[in-house]
Structure formats: structure tokens, C-alpha cells
C-alpha positions as CSV (number, residue, x, y, z in Angstrom):
1,X,5.9,219.4,68.9
2,X,3.8,216.7,67.3
3,X,1.3,214.5,69.1
4,X,0.5,211.3,67.2
5,X,-0.6,207.8,67.7
6,X,1.5,204.7,67.2
7,X,0.5,201.1,66.7
8,X,1.9,198.1,68.6
9,X,2.9,196.0,65.6
10,X,3.5,192.9,67.8
11,X,0.0,193.0,69.4
12,X,-1.6,193.6,66.0
13,X,0.4,190.7,64.4
14,X,2.0,192.9,61.8
15,X,5.3,192.0,60.0
16,X,8.0,194.6,59.6
17,X,11.2,194.7,57.6
18,X,14.2,197.0,56.9
19,X,15.1,197.7,53.3
20,X,18.5,198.9,52.4
21,X,18.9,200.6,49.0
22,X,21.8,201.9,47.1
23,X,20.5,204.4,44.6
24,X,22.5,205.4,41.6
25,X,22.1,209.1,42.1
26,X,20.1,211.9,43.6
27,X,17.7,212.0,40.7
28,X,16.7,208.3,41.1
29,X,16.5,208.8,44.9
30,X,14.1,211.8,44.4
31,X,11.9,209.8,42.0
32,X,11.7,206.9,44.5
33,X,10.9,209.2,47.4
34,X,8.2,210.9,45.3
35,X,6.7,207.5,44.2
36,X,6.5,206.1,47.7
37,X,5.7,209.3,49.7
38,X,2.0,208.2,50.2
39,X,2.7,204.5,50.6
40,X,0.9,203.2,53.7
41,X,3.5,200.4,54.0
42,X,6.4,202.7,54.4
43,X,6.7,203.6,58.1
44,X,10.0,205.5,57.8
45,X,12.4,206.3,55.0
46,X,15.7,208.1,55.5
47,X,19.0,208.8,53.8
48,X,22.3,207.6,55.0
49,X,26.0,208.1,54.2
50,X,27.6,204.9,53.2
51,X,27.2,202.0,50.8
52,X,23.5,202.0,51.1
53,X,22.2,205.6,50.8
54,X,18.5,205.0,51.6
55,X,16.9,202.9,54.3
56,X,13.2,202.2,54.9
57,X,11.1,200.5,57.5
58,X,8.1,198.8,56.0
59,X,5.0,197.0,57.4
60,X,2.8,194.1,56.1
61,X,-0.2,192.2,57.4
62,X,1.3,188.7,57.1
63,X,4.4,186.8,56.0
64,X,3.3,186.2,52.5
65,X,2.4,189.8,51.9
66,X,5.8,190.8,53.3
67,X,7.5,188.5,50.9
68,X,5.4,189.8,48.0
69,X,6.2,193.5,48.7
70,X,9.9,192.6,48.9
71,X,10.0,191.5,45.2
72,X,7.0,192.5,43.2
73,X,6.6,195.6,41.0
74,X,5.3,197.6,44.0
75,X,8.5,197.0,46.0
76,X,11.0,199.7,46.9
77,X,13.6,197.4,45.5
78,X,12.0,197.4,42.0
79,X,12.3,201.1,41.6
80,X,14.3,202.6,38.8
81,X,17.8,203.5,39.8
82,X,18.3,200.9,42.6
83,X,21.8,199.6,42.2
84,X,21.6,197.0,44.9
85,X,19.4,196.3,47.9
86,X,19.0,194.2,51.0
87,X,15.8,193.1,52.6
88,X,15.7,192.1,56.3
89,X,12.5,191.0,58.0
90,X,12.5,192.2,61.6
91,X,12.2,189.6,64.3
92,X,11.4,190.6,67.9
93,X,11.3,194.3,68.5
94,X,12.9,195.1,71.9
95,X,12.1,198.1,74.1
96,X,9.4,199.7,71.9
97,X,7.1,197.7,69.6
98,X,5.1,200.9,68.7
99,X,5.6,202.3,65.2
100,X,3.9,205.3,63.6
101,X,2.0,203.3,60.9
102,X,0.5,205.9,58.7
103,X,-3.2,205.0,59.1
104,X,-4.4,208.1,57.3
105,X,-3.0,206.5,54.1
106,X,-5.1,203.3,54.5
107,X,-8.1,205.0,53.0
108,X,-9.3,201.9,50.9
109,X,-11.0,204.1,48.4
110,X,-8.5,204.6,45.6
111,X,-8.7,202.8,42.3
112,X,-4.8,202.5,42.1
113,X,-2.2,202.5,44.8
114,X,-0.3,205.8,45.4
115,X,2.9,204.2,43.8
116,X,0.9,203.6,40.6
117,X,1.3,199.8,40.4
118,X,-2.1,198.1,39.9
119,X,-2.5,195.2,42.4
120,X,-5.2,193.3,40.4
121,X,-3.0,191.8,37.6
122,X,-0.2,190.9,40.1
123,X,0.3,187.1,40.5
124,X,0.8,187.5,44.3
125,X,-2.5,189.4,44.7
126,X,-4.5,187.1,42.3
127,X,-3.2,184.0,44.2
128,X,-4.0,185.5,47.6
129,X,-0.3,185.6,48.6
130,X,-0.7,189.4,49.1
131,X,-3.6,191.4,50.5
132,X,-2.9,194.3,48.2
133,X,-2.4,198.0,49.0
134,X,-4.3,199.4,52.0
135,X,-5.2,202.5,49.9
136,X,-7.2,200.7,47.3
137,X,-10.8,199.5,47.1
138,X,-9.7,195.9,46.4
139,X,-7.6,195.7,49.6
140,X,-8.1,192.4,51.6
141,X,-6.1,193.1,54.7
142,X,-6.6,194.4,58.3
143,X,-4.7,197.7,58.4
């Protein structure tokens, strides 16, 4: 039994996406899972059997941040060992708009994000197209 809070992503104006990844093997998958285990943007991540063997649900504060985290160095898709990927922004969520966004990871006190990618030199962050990682002191978002 686990009692936990969930956030209504629609009421908060958050943007969500599903990321499909085909990893080239179990070692690459383990490295990716370790790298993103404390990522506040990853709501769920799970393995599957099929062409894509890893699927994640991610969250962002706005459309431009969602676009940035779909392709920049902090992206799941940029991880070593990703053979191919698909990125699908989620439209309307039916039946249950509540997601367990991992608020405890949005501490805003780390010098670097948990994934190890520094936001400050990133073009998207520097041009205000991305609010940065919710775990770092330089974060500019609302999570």
C-alpha cells in the first residue's frame, strides 16, 4: 500500500509526452535507467516487449521546454545506446488527468541536474526556450 499525491497536469498547465525508445541492449538500458532515475521530468518509465523496449512518460512546464527536452543533450532520446525513438506530445488526457509528478525531485538546490547535463551552456536554456531542470538552482519554471 502506498499513499501519495498526484498533480492535475491539465489544471497546472503542464505538458506531457510519451517517449518510445529502442535500446541496443540491456547494458545501455541499465545505464539510461540509472542516469534518469532522479529526473524530475520522468513521471513513469517502464520496459516493454516489442520493437520499442522502453517507454517513458515525461512532463514539462511549457511547449518550448517540451520541445527542448525532446532533442537536447538532457533528452532520453540522446542517451547512449538508443537505436531509434519516437516522441509523442500528449493531447487531452481522458478519465484521469492526475499524474504522480515526482515533486520531491524538484529541490532547486543542485548545481547540476541529476542526469549530469549542465543546463547553463545549452542554447535552449540560454535563449529562454527551456526553463531548465527543476532540480537545479538556475531553474526558471513553476514545478
